[in-house]
N, C-alpha and C positions, 0 to 999 in steps of 0.2 A: 195906120199902125196902132194896134191895141197895146195898152200897158196894163200889166197885171196888178192886182191889189198888192201883192208882195213887193213888186218893184216900187210902187208908190210909197208903201210903208217903209221900205229900206231907204228910199231917197229922203223921206221925212225924218229918218233917224229912229224909227220905232222898231225896226228889225235889224238884226246883225246880218250883214251881207254874207257872212260865212255860214249862216244857218242853212242846213240842207233844205231843198225844196220839199214842200209838204205833199202828201199823197192827194190825188184828185178827190178822194172821198171827203177830205177836210175842207176843200175850197168853198163849199156852200156855207160853212160855218162863219166865214167872214161876213157875209151878208146878214146872216142871223144875228151876229153880234152887233153889227151896225144898226140894224132895225131895233134890237132890244135896247141898246144904249140910247138911241134916239127917243125912246119913250120915257126915259128916266128924267127925274127932276135934276136941276143943276147940282144939288147936293149928292144925289145918287151917281151922277156922272163923275163927280170928284172922287167918290169912294171907289168906283171902278178904276179910275185913272191911278189912284194911290195903290190899289191892289196890284195892278199891272206893273207899276214901277217896282213894287216890292218883289214880285215874282221875277222880274227881269234882273234885279240885283242879285237875287239868290242864284239864278242860273249863270250869271256872269262869274260869280264866285266859284261855282262848281266847275266851270270851264277852266278857270285859272288854276284851280287845284289839280284838275286832270292834266293840264299842260306841265305843271311842276312834277307830277308823278311819272311822266314819260321819260 
């Protein structure tokens, strides 16, 4: 049985399980990002992680605001 990257990321807490599935065209980006991040220095990886955390928090706030407006 194959497990998708999205399933692994959701299980690890990096994706919200309520996020809609991404289009097939974007699936290749996961591997691109993994290879690109793998080439970074530890400091570069920390910066990417911090940026992702920031974007994730902004999107969570947007979703909460949308739920309140419904």
